[in-house]
C-alpha positions in Angstrom: 13.5 -9.8 -6.3 11.6 -8.2 -3.6 12.8 -5.3 -1.5 12.2 -5.4 2.2 13.0 -3.5 5.4 13.6 -5.7 8.6 13.7 -4.6 12.3 12.2 -2.8 15.1 10.1 0.4 14.1 12.4 3.2 13.5 15.5 0.9 13.3 14.6 -1.2 10.1 17.6 -2.2 7.8 17.2 -2.5 4.1 17.3 -6.0 2.5 16.3 -7.7 -0.6 15.0 -11.3 -1.3 16.8 -12.5 -4.3 15.2 -15.1 -6.9 16.2 -18.1 -4.9 14.5 -16.7 -1.8 17.6 -15.9 0.1 17.5 -12.6 2.2 20.4 -10.4 1.5 21.7 -7.3 3.3 21.2 -4.1 1.2 23.2 -2.0 3.6 26.4 -1.9 1.3 24.3 0.0 -1.3 22.0 2.2 1.0 21.1 3.0 4.5 17.5 2.6 3.8 14.9 1.9 1.1 13.6 5.6 0.6 12.9 8.0 -2.0 16.6 9.0 -2.5 17.5 5.2 -2.9 14.7 4.8 -5.6 15.6 8.1 -7.4 19.2 7.1 -7.6 18.5 3.9 -9.7 18.4 1.9 -6.6 16.4 -0.9 -8.1 18.9 -1.2 -11.0 21.7 -1.0 -8.7 20.4 -3.8 -6.5 20.0 -6.0 -9.6 23.6 -5.3 -10.4 24.9 -6.0 -6.8 23.0 -9.3 -6.8 24.3 -10.4 -10.1 28.0 -9.6 -8.9 27.2 -11.5 -5.5 28.0 -8.3 -3.8 25.4 -8.6 -1.1 25.9 -10.8 1.8 23.1 -13.2 3.2 21.2 -11.8 6.1 20.1 -13.8 9.1 16.6 -12.6 9.3 14.9 -15.1 11.6 12.7 -13.3 14.2 13.2 -10.0 12.5 9.9 -7.8 12.1 9.0 -6.7 8.5 8.6 -3.0 8.4 6.9 -1.1 5.6 8.9 -1.8 2.5 9.5 2.0 2.0 10.9 4.3 4.7 8.3 6.9 5.8 6.9 8.3 2.4 6.5 12.1 2.1 2.9 11.7 0.9 0.2 8.9 0.9 -2.3 9.7 -1.7 -5.6 7.7 -1.8 -7.9 7.1 -4.6 -11.5 6.8 -3.4 -14.4 4.4 -5.0 -12.1 3.1 -7.7 -14.1 0.2 -8.2 -17.6 0.4 -9.4 -19.0 -2.3 -7.3 -17.5 -0.8 -4.3 -18.8 2.7 -5.2 -22.3 1.0 -5.4 -22.1 -0.7 -2.0 -21.2 2.7 -0.5 -24.3 4.1 -2.2 -22.5 6.2 -4.6 -22.4 6.7 -8.5 -19.1 5.7 -9.8 -16.9 8.7 -10.3 -15.9 10.2 -13.7 -12.6 11.6 -12.3 -10.4 10.1 -9.7 -11.4 11.0 -6.2 -8.5 11.8 -3.8 -7.6 12.2 -0.1 -4.5 12.0 1.8 -3.3 10.1 4.9 -0.4 11.2 7.1 2.7 9.4 6.6 2.6 8.3 10.3 -0.2 5.9 9.7 2.0 3.7 7.8 3.1 0.5 9.8 4.3 -2.9 8.9 2.4 -5.5 7.3 2.3 -7.7 10.6 2.0 -4.9 12.9 -1.1 -4.6 15.2 -3.8 -2.1 14.1 -5.4 0.1 16.7 -9.0 0.8 16.9 -9.3 4.6 17.7 -11.0 5.8 20.8 -14.7 6.2 20.2 -14.7 4.0 17.1 -17.7 1.9 16.2 -17.1 1.3 12.5 -13.6 0.5 11.8 -13.3 -1.1 8.5 -10.8 -3.0 6.3 -9.6 -2.2 2.6 -7.3 -4.2 0.4 -5.5 -2.0 -2.1 -2.9 -2.1 -4.6 -0.2 0.5 -3.5 2.0 2.2 -6.1 5.4 3.5 -5.1 6.9 6.4 -7.1 10.4 6.1 -8.3 10.7 9.4 -10.2 9.4 12.9 -9.8 6.1 13.0 -11.7 4.9 16.6 -12.5 2.5 17.6 -15.4 3.0 14.2 -17.2 1.9 14.3 -20.9 0.1 10.9 -21.0 -0.8 7.9 -19.1 1.7 5.8 -21.0 4.4 8.3 -19.6 3.1 7.9 -16.2 4.3 4.2 -15.9 7.9 5.3 -16.3 7.8 7.1 -13.0 6.6 4.0 -11.0 9.2 2.2 -9.0 7.1 -0.9 -7.8 4.1 -2.2 -6.2 3.1 -3.3 -2.7 0.1 -4.4 -0.7 -1.8 -1.7 1.3 -4.6 -1.9 3.8 -6.4 1.5 3.9 -8.0 0.9 7.2 -10.9 3.4 7.7 -13.3 4.5 10.4 -16.6 5.1 8.7 -18.3 7.1 11.3 -15.2 9.5 11.4 -15.1 9.5 7.6 -18.8 10.1 6.8 -20.3 11.8 9.9 -17.6 13.7 11.4 -15.6 15.1 8.4 -17.8 17.7 7.0 -17.7 16.2 3.4 -13.9 15.3 3.6 -12.8 11.8 4.5 -9.5 12.3 5.9 -10.6 12.1 9.7 -11.8 8.5 9.1 -8.4 7.6 7.4 -5.8 9.3 9.5 -5.8 7.3 12.7 -2.6 5.8 14.0 -1.7 2.4 12.3 -4.3 2.9 9.7 -2.1 2.1 6.8 -0.3 -1.3 7.0 2.1 -1.7 4.0 4.0 -4.5 2.6 5.6 -7.0 3.0 7.5 -6.6 -0.2 8.3 -3.7 -2.7 8.1 -5.7 -6.1 9.8 -3.6 -8.9 7.3 -2.4 -11.5 8.9 -4.4 -14.4 8.5 -7.8 -12.4 4.8 -7.5 -12.3 3.6 -9.0 -15.5 0.4 -7.2 -15.6 -0.5 -4.8 -12.8 -4.1 -4.4 -14.3 -4.9 -8.0 -13.7 -3.9 -9.1 -10.3 -6.1 -10.9 -7.8 -6.7 -9.1 -4.5 -8.6 -10.5 -1.4 -9.3 -10.1 2.2 -10.7 -12.0 5.1 -11.6 -11.4 8.7 -11.2 -14.2 11.3 -10.6 -16.6 8.3 -14.0 -15.5 6.8 -13.7 -14.3 3.1 -14.6 -10.7 2.6 -13.0 -9.1 -0.5 -12.2 -11.1 -3.8 -11.6 -9.2 -7.0 -9.0 -8.2 -9.7 -7.4 -5.0 -10.4 -8.9 -5.2 -14.0 -12.0 -4.0 -12.3 -10.4 -0.6 -11.5 -12.3 2.5 -12.9 -9.0 4.3 -13.3 -5.8 2.4 -14.2 -2.5 2.9 -12.5 -1.3 4.8 -15.6 -4.3 7.0 -15.5 -4.2 7.7 -11.7 -0.5 8.7 -11.9 -0.9 11.0 -14.8 -4.1 12.7 -13.4 -2.4 13.3 -9.9 0.6 14.7 -11.7 -1.5 17.6 -13.1 -2.4 18.8 -9.4 0.5 17.8 -7.3 4.1 16.8 -7.5 4.6 13.1 -6.8 8.1 12.6 -5.5 10.2 9.4 -5.2 9.0 7.3 -2.2 5.6 8.7 -2.3 2.8 6.0 -2.0 -0.5 5.9 -3.9 -3.4 3.5 -2.6 -5.3 2.9 -5.8 -8.7 2.0 -4.2 -10.6 -1.0 -2.9 -13.1 -3.4 -4.2 -16.6 -4.5 -3.0 -16.8 -6.4 0.2 -16.1 -4.0 3.2 -18.2 -3.5 6.4 -19.7 -0.3 5.1 -21.6 -2.5 2.7 -23.8 -3.6 5.6 -23.0 -7.4 4.9 -20.4 -7.8 7.5 -19.8 -6.7 11.0 -17.2 -4.0 11.7 -13.9 -4.8 13.4 -13.5 -5.3 17.0 -10.5 -5.8 19.4 -9.0 -9.4 18.8 -10.1 -9.6 15.2 -7.7 -10.9 12.6 -7.4 -9.1 9.1 -5.6 -10.9 6.4 -5.2 -9.3 3.0 -3.3 -10.5 -0.1 -2.5 -9.3 -3.8 -1.3 -11.8 -6.2 2.5 -11.8 -6.5 3.0 -9.1 -4.1 2.5 -10.9 -0.8 0.2 -11.2 2.1 -0.4 -9.0 5.3 -1.8 -10.2 8.7 -3.0 -7.9 11.5 -4.7 -8.3 14.9 -6.9 -5.4 16.1 -6.4 -4.0 19.5 -8.0 -1.1 21.4 -6.4 2.3 21.7 
């Protein structure tokens, strides 16, 4: 099954796509797909409701796909988590996870337009596996325990402005990561136990139909389990929080491709988790 949120921004309604591909209304169970829903065994309750045919079909034609999780409390990002991407960025692969934060208001739907910020000359794409937290994680004892706190996975585009990130930020990356619309998320939230091997998923991106990134999560330096465990030593991860786990090589920062301009079309995809599509526009 796949959890989705459908409708206009700020007015999305919760839904689930069952194993036959039918979209069903999740409103009988919850007003939204958020941290409270996930913390209250929302995924298990959804499965039970589907098994009991308790969720009516939903006419979804023409409805916008919103982010599959309502406004997360925190968006935590892992930098340079693929060795080849670190190399194309001119950096040595990290020995400990590098983290930065994005404001929750960067999160938009998977097909929404992405805005090139004022003064930008180096807006860039980054396909990333996103982890959605389902249980509070604090001072976890081991990476193995960490996976018990993951609700599911989705697709994230960690859009970045490289000049803001590297030249304007005084050593911190958040200025280049925090612009409006800079985190398309979705289209689906796939439960963690329905992803056979999260450390061996293909992820890829293209711009205007031309291939850019093509890699596998097997190439991550730090696995999902290691990331969640490490973060829990420094912060409290709460249900509904999102972790962007890093991007592979093939971004414009490498110098091999032009940066984005108005009218460009980004498409990113992760095996089993869905495909995004965004057009760029000026601010």
